[in-house]
N, C-alpha and C positions, 0 to 999 in steps of 0.2 A: 318271970318274963324272959322270953328268948328273942334273939335277933335272927330274923329270917331274911334271906334273899329269895325273891320270887321272880322267876323269869317266864314271860308269856310270849309265845311265838306269834307269827303273823296270822295263822288261822284262828288263834284265840281272840285276836282283836280285829278281825277281818271286816267288821261293820259296826255301826253305832250300837246295835243291840248287844253284840258280843262285848264291845268295849264297856258297856254298862254292867254286864255280868261280871267282867273282870274287876271292875271298880268295887262291886259289892263283895267279891271274894277277898279283895285286899282289906276292905273295911272290917269284914268278919274277923280276919286275923288280928287286926288292930284292936277290935273290941274284946278279943280274947286275952288282951294284955301284952301283946307282943309288939316289938319294933319291926318295921317293914321297910326294906329297900327293894324296889321293883325294877327289873330290867325288861325292856320291851323291844320287840322287833317291829319292822314296818308292817302296816296293815295289809293283810291278804296278799294280793299280787302286785303291790305297789312297786317293789324293787324290779320285778320283771317288766312292768309297764314303763318304768323309767329307762331301763336298758333298751327296750324297743324304740322308745322315742329318740334316744341318743343315736342309735344306729340308723334311724331314718335320716338323721342330719349328717352323720359321719360314720362310715363303715368301720373305721378303726379309731374310735375316740380316744384322746389322750387319757392315760390312767389318772393323772392328777384331776382332770375335770370330771371324770367318772366318780372319783371319790367325793368331790364337791357336790355332785348331783345325788348320789345314792344315799349319803348321810341325811339328806332332807326327809327321807321316808321315815326313819326312826324319830326324827325331831317332831314330825306331825303326830306320831303315835304318843310320845310322852306328854306333849302339851294337851292333847285331847283327853288322855287318861287322867291327867292331873285335874282338868276341868270336871270330869265325871266324878272324881273323888270329892272335890269341893262341893259338888251338887248334893252329895250324900252327907254333908255337914262336917267333913274332916279336912284338916289342912294338909295340902300336898305341895311339893315343889318339884319341878322337872329340870333335869340337867342334861346337856349334851355329854358325850363321852369325855371331851377335854375339860368341861366344867367339873366333871366328877373326878378328874385327876388322872386320866389315862394318858400316859406318855408311851409312844410307840417308836419303832424305828422309822426310816423314811421310805419303806417299800410300799408304794401305792397298790391298793387292791388286795394285798396279802401281807399287811403289816403285822409285826410281832409286838406284843406288849413288852416294854422295857421296864416300866415302873408304874406304880399307882400311888398317888397321894390322896388318900380319902378324907383329908381334913374337912373339906366342905360338906361331904356326905355326913360325917360324924357330927358336925355342928348342927346340921339340920335335924338329925335324929335326936340330939340333945334338946332341941327346941320342940320336940314332940311331933315333928312333921313326918309324913310318909314321903320317902324320897323315891322319885321315878327317874331312872337313868336310861338314856338311849343306848341300846346295844350296838355292837358291830363296829364301833368307831373310837377314834382317839386323835391325838395330834403329836407330831414329831417335835423334837427340841428346836426346830427352826420355825415352828408355828404352822406347818402344813397339816391340813386335815387328811386323815388316813382312814382306811377301812381294814377290817381284820379278815376279810374273805367271807364267802357265803357260809352261813351258819355261825358266824362270829359272835352273835348275841349270847350263845351258850357260853363261849369263852369269857365274854364280858361278865356274865353272872358269876361264874365260878371264881374268876380272878378277883372280882370285887368281894365275894364272900370270904376268900382267903385274906384279903387286905384288911377287912374290917372285923375279921375273926367271928364271922357269923356262926350261929349254932347249926343252921341247916340251910342248904341251897336247894330250893325246889324248882324243878323245870316242868312247867305246865305245857301240855300239848293236847292233841285231839284224840289220844288214846290214853287209857288209865294205867300206863306203866310200860315196861319193856317186855316185849313178847319174843317167843322163840323164832319168829320170822315176821315179815311184814303182814300185819293182819288185814291189809287191804287185798292181799293176794290169797292168803290162807285164813279164812274166817274162823277156823277151829284152832288157831294158834294158841300156844300155852303162855299164860302170863307168868313172869318170873317174880317171885317175892323179893329176891335179892340176887345180885350178880357181882362178881369180883371186878375190881378196877381193870385187871389184865384182860378178862374175858370181854368186858365192855369196850375196852380200848381196841381189841382186835375187831369186834363187830363194827365199831364206829369207823375204823380205817377201811374195813372191807365193804362199806356201803350202807350199813344200817343208819338211817337218817334221823333217828330219834335223838341222838346226841352227837355233837361235833367232837372229832378226835382230840383237838387241842383242849377242849373243856375237860375231857376225861383225864388228860395228862396233868392239867392243873390240879384237878381234884385229887389224883393219886399222889402227886408230889407234895401237896399241902394238906393232905388228909382231910379234905372237905367232905362233910356228910352230904351226899348228893341223893336226891329223891326225884324220880320221874313220875308225874301223875297227871290226871286229866283236868283241864279247865272246865269241862262240861259236867262233871259229877264230883262227889266227895269220896270216892272209893280210895282205899289204900293204894299207894303207888308201889314202885320198885325202888329199893335202896341199892345204891352202888357203893361198895365198901371194899376194904382190903381183902378180906377172905369171906366168901359166901358159902353157905351150907349147900352141898351138892345133894339134889333130890335123889332118893334111892332109885337105882336103875337107869338114871338119865346120864348118858355119857356125853352127848352133844347138847349144849345149852341153847344154841341158836344157829340159824341159817341166814346169811346175809348175801346180798347181791349188789353189784355195781355195774350200772349201764354206761358209765362215763369211762370207757376203756378203749384204747387203740393199741394194736400190736404193730411194732416196727421191726423189720428184719434187715440186717446188714450182711451182705454176702461177700465172700472173698476178702476177708480182712487178714492182713499178714499175721501169722502166728509167731509173734515176737513179744518179749517182756515189755510191759508198760503200755501196750496198745489199749487194753480195756480201761486202764486208768486214765488215759488221755480222752477216750471217747466219753466215758461217763463223767469225767471231770469237766469237760466242755458243756455237757448237758446240765450239770449241777451249777456251773457258772451262770447259765441262762435261767436258773431257778425252775428247772424242769425236773419234777419228781419221777423217778423210775421205780417200777415195782418188780415184777417177775422178770428174771433174766435166765435165758437158756442158751447154752453154747453147744453146737454140734461138734462132731469129730473133725480132726484136721486131715485135709487132703491137699497134696501138692503145696505144702507150706502155708496154706490159708485155712481159715475157719469161718463158719457162718454163726451168727448169733442173733437172737431175737429178744425183745423186751417189751413190756407194756408200760404205757403212760396214760395220763388222762386224755380223753378224747379232745378236750379243749386245748391241750398242748401239742397235739399231733403236728400241726403245720409248723409251729416254731421248732419242734424237735427235728423235723425234716430239713429245715433251713440251717439249723446248727450242724447237722450231719454233713450237709453239702459244703458248709464253710470250712471244714477241716479235711476235705478230700485230698488236698495236696500234702497235708501233714500225715494223714493216715489213709493211704490209698485203699480203695475197695472196689469190687466189681460193680455192684449195684445195690440199691436200697428199695424196699417196698413197704407198704403199710396196709393194714387191714382194719376195717371198722365193722359195725353191726355185731359187736361182741358183748358179752357180759362176763364178769368174773363172779362166780358163785362159790360161796365158802361155807364150811361148817366149822363151828367153834365150840370148844368145851374143855374145861380143865381136866375132865375125866378121861380124855383121849390118850393122855400120856401113859396110862396104865392099862389100856384096853387095845390089844392088837386087832387088826381087821377093820378098823373104823374107816380108813381110807379106801380099802378094797370094796367095802359096801357102797361107798359113794361112787366109785368108778363103775360098779356093777349096775347101780340104779340108772346112771346116765347112759350107759351103753345099751340097756334094755329099752330106752326111749329112742334108740337109733341115732344118738348124737355123738359126734367125734369130739374128743378132748384135745385142745390145741396146745395148752400149757398147764403145768401143775406147779404149785408151790406149797410147801409144808412148814410147819413149826410144831413145837410141842403141843400147842392147843388149837391148831387150825389146819385145815386143808383147803386150798383154793384151786379151782379149775376155770380156765378160760374156754368158753364155748360160744357157739352161735347164739344170738339173743332171741331167736324166733320162737323158742319153746320155753321161755322163762317161767311162765306160770306152771307148766307141766313139771318142769324139773324141780322147782321149789316145793310144790305139793308132794311129789313122789319122795323126795328126800325127807321132808317133814314126817311123812307116814313111816318111812323105812326106819327112822331113828326113834320111833315111838313117841313123837311129840304132839300128836293130834289130841284134842280134847272134845268133849261132847257138846260144849257150849260155844256159841258164836261170839266173837269179840264185838264190843261196842266201840264204834269209831265215830267220834264227833257227834254233832247234832244240837239242836236248840234246847232239848229238854235237860233238866237237871235231875239225875237219879240219886239224890241224896238219901 
């Protein structure tokens, strides 16, 4: 008997029929003799619908009240799924995040997990119950309901798997594993049998939506066995592990893209020690993440520099920059949207020269200008205009020899067992 954590995303429980299919999948695992803890996201577009309703009432709704609102989506999912499992003749119990023991800090909408007390979950497992936990949520030590940010249900699942020492944490989605790129854009994408934590962490940070970055961090830190597989079929998934076997001849493992990108440029900043520390310290104090940073040459004692941040944080970043103009004088500031960050990732890149040059060549032959570049040992990222996203991803996928002859199966009502 093994202990499984099974996480199902919103598309997997998007309607009653899919909810019933998930319930059957859980019961199958139970009948195989395993213990099951299930983490569930809100159904389908529930979270987006709730956000839309909130903004109809208040264009800038308070973060606390948004957390109160958005956590209801997962609570609907867990209770309905528990009912579906009961209908199949098995005992299940649903818990909110805080009932399952998730203690977070007090940051609304982007809370971090501080501790997990899984005593209640373990007791239910000892009683032979299937435990169903609401993802994405917890509570602070002051009793405030908090959310972990979009995609936080992945983090809930992996953190809970670590806390209860689960044998496997399975992340179920609408594709049957991790692919070399988004299979909705490139239907001949290559399925990866396994991938390292480091490669997956890069892909997740760079925009691959199949796993949340914090979930991969938790898995890496706690050595959680993580498997990504489809909720619509029983195909073998992709295992995320410490070290993955590199396929012969494959230097680039995956291509990711991020459309949530804004570029901000500050011109005429004094070329003095401590200036950049002040600028980016102020942005950090406002919880604004900064990614690529590029500084130009110094002229007349001043320098220009640009950086990228999430599109959602652009306005706040501009407000922060305006707020320290007296402390750090600058000539002017500008921002640019309609951008994407496209990235190639692969552990084999470190020992193969010319990988970045090939990327630049492919993009240039499409007549696209590269605005910013960032590199590490296992990735190269370029910021470009978003208007030719599909063309760029497809061309890079082909250039690095990742195309396959079969088309990817993405979601659907049929079960290809």
